[in-house]
N, C-alpha and C positions, 0 to 999 in steps of 0.2 A: 307740267307740260315742258318737256325738254327734248331737244334733239342734240345727239353728240355728233358734231362734225369733225372730221379728220382727214389726213393725206395718207398716201401710202408710203410716206417717208417723213422725217422730221427736219431734214436739212437738204438744201438744194443750192448750188451756187448762185442761181439767179435770185434767191431770196435774201442773199446778204444785202445789208443797208435797207431792208425792208422789214422781214420778220424779225431780224436780229442784226446789230451793228457789226461792222467789219472788225472791231476790236474784241468782240465776244470770242472766247476760245471755242473751238469746235466742241469739246466735251460739255460746255454749258448751253448748247443749242436746244437741247431737247427740254430743258427747264423753260427756256424763253418760248419755245413753241407751245408748251402747255399753258401759257398765259393767253394764248390766242385760240387755240383748238382744245377740244376736251377729249380727244381720242386720237389714235393712230394705229394703222396697220403695221405689224412687226413681222417682216418676212424673213429676218435672219434666222428665227427658230425653224423655219421651213428648210433652209439650206444646211444648217450645222447646229451642233449642240452648243448653246450659249451657256457659259458657266454660271453657276449660281451667284457669284459675286457681281458679275456684270449685270445680271437681272435685278439684283438688290440696288446697285448703283443707279439703274434706270428708274426703278420704283421711287428712291429716295430723292431723285432730281425733279420730279414733277409736283405740281400742286395737288392739293387734296381735291377729290372729285374727278381727276383725270382718269381715264380709262384706257388700258392697253388691250388691243385685240391681237393676240399672238397667233401665227399660223402653225398648225401642227407640223411635226416633221415629215419631210417627204418620204422617210422610211415607213411611215404609217399610212400615207394616202396615195402618193405617186408610185409607190413600190408595192402596193397592197396585193397585187395579183401575183407577183413573182416571189414574194417572201412567204415563209411559213406563218401560220396564224399565231403560233406561240412567240415568234420574234416580233410580229406586229404588236402583239398585246404588250410584250415587255417594254418597247419603245414608247407605246401610248401611256402606260402606267408611269413610266419614268418621267415623261413630259408633265404628266399631271402633278407628280410629286415635286417637280421643280417650280410649278406655279402656285403651289399651296401657300407660301409665304406672301405672295402678291395679290391675294384675292381682294383685299379692299380697293385695289385699283385695277381690277380686271373688267373689261367689257366682254362682249361674246367672243370667245376663243373659236377659231375658224378650222374646220376640217374641209380641206379644199381638194376635191377629187378630179383627176384628169378625165379627158374625153374617153379614154381607154376603159374606164370603169363604167360599163353598161348595166342594164338592169339586173344582170346576174350578180352583181356586186352588192345589191340593195340590202340583203340580209346581213351582210358583213358590215356595211355602213351602220345598220341598226344596232348590231352588236357593239361596235365602238361607241356609239351613243349611250348604250345601256351601261357602259363601263364608266361613264363620267361620273365623278364623285364630288366635284367642286360645287360650292354653292352658287357660283357665278354662271352666266349664260353660256350655252353652246350654240354654234351655228354651223350649217352644212352648206357647201357649194358644190354643185354637180355640174358637168359640162357635156355629158352624153346626150344627145338629142331625144333619147327614149324618155328622159326625165321632163321633157317639155311637150309630150304627145297629147296632153289634155284627155287622155283616156286612162286605161287601167294602170299603166306604170306610174304615171305622174300622181294619180289619185292615191295610189298605195303609198308613194313616197311622201306626199304631203300628210296624209292621215298618220303614218308612222311617226313623222316629226311631230305632228301636233299632240299625239298620245304621249310623247316623251318629253313635251314642252322644249323642243329644240328648234331654233330659228332657221328658216331658209334663207340663204343668201341670195339676194336678187341682183344679178349682173345685168346692167345696162350698158351695152357696148354699142348701141344704135348710132350714137354721134359719130364715132370714129369710122364707121362703115358707111356713113351717109354720102360720102364723095369718094372719088379715086383718090389714091395715095399720091398726093402731088408734092409732098416734102418728105424729108428723111424721117421725121419723127411719125408721120402717119404710116409710111412704109414699114417702120418698125412695129407700130402699134398694131396694124392689121396682120402682121405676122404673128404676134405674140398674144394678143387678146382674144378670147373665145367669141365666136360669132353665134350666139345663142339667143333664142326668143326671150323677151323681157316679160316675165310673169310676176308681178308684184303681189304675191300671195303671202299673207301672214300665217305663220304656224305657232307662233309663241310671242312673248311679251316685248321682246327686244329684236324687231325685225332689222336686218342688215342689208344696206344697199351699197353696191360698188358702181359708182357712175364714171364712165369713161368719156371725158368731154373731147369735143373737137378743138383743135388749135385755133380756128377762126371762130372767136368767142360768139358772135351773133348767131352762128349756125345752131348753138345750143339752145336758143330761147324757147323753142317748142317743147323740148324735153324737160327743160327746167320748169316751165309752166305746168306740165304735167306732174312731175314730181312734186311741186309745191302743193298741189291739190291733193295728191296721195299722202303726203306727210302730214298735211292739216287734218285729213281724215283719220290717220292713225293716232294723231294727238288726241282728237276727239274721243277716241276709243280707249284712252288711257295708256297707249303704247309709249315706249321709250325707243325710238329708232336710232340706229348708228349709221351715219351716211359718210361713206369714204370716197371722196372726190378725186379722180385722176384726170389728166389730160394726156394727150399723146406724148408730150414731152415733160409733163408735170409741172412746168413753169407757171402756167395759168391755173392751176388747181385751186389755189387759195381764193383767187378772183371769182371762180366759178361757184365755190362754196358760199362765198358772201352773196353772190347774185341769187342763189337759190334760197338761202336764208331770208333776204329782203322779201322775196316773193311770198314766202310762208309768213312772215310778219304782216304783210298787207292783207293776207286773207284771214288772219287771226288776231283781232284787235287785243285779246289778252296774252298773247304770246310775247314773252320777254326774251329777246335773243342774248346769248352770251357770247356770240361770235363778233369780234370787232377787230378788223384788220387795221393795222398801223398804216398811216398815210405818210408817203414820202415822195421826193422827186424821182427817186429811183423807180418806184412802183409805177408812176405815170409814164416813165420813159420806156417801160417794157412793153406797153401796149400802143 
């Protein structure tokens, strides 16, 4: 009975003197992060090719049981339509090859498709899933509204993922769109984050949740309560969820993760949390 909690990054200036001390070198922050959280989204691999030596350094810096969720290169996902299928295949196979030595510490790898990929891309998405050769989980995030229509397209999408034992990434951006953008971080979040319906449907054993919290922490309570119930249900079914908690500026993301986990603990008397945020004066002063 385990939930992997993580952030969209392993370091943030506001987390100094909280998740890690000022004296800790930047290169050692991932290792310290891994003592608090058990997973992390890695967006670096989406933007550029990360060399194998760097991937190995990351792998060796974290504790046993930690899980990386790497994002597939944008040349595979966000440029899927404009590139030749042979080029897309080449980059996808090369990416999988780079991850092979890391499999002991891999969580669900993410194929994240942009809103431009509508239902016409579905067969290609399935073809990429069929190419997955690693023993670790794969997950798919889609952003075109056709995949949220609760009718033929979404049913075919969910059935195809289920048949392939691929996890659907559940995006919950409701909190950041629940108010007008009254501060810089909300303005930025509402520009960049997808506004899609939240359909918490499980298609495989490692469901992935991306929760985008509101910077005004009390405003998140409704959705945190809902997710605590859903995660408790998944745990009772023997599933192992990965929950990546964001906030509009990501400063409060660790606090939101701890608040969610506490709700899960209250609902599940046999659940033993592995998430324990350090306490410090700096943490208190942030809020």
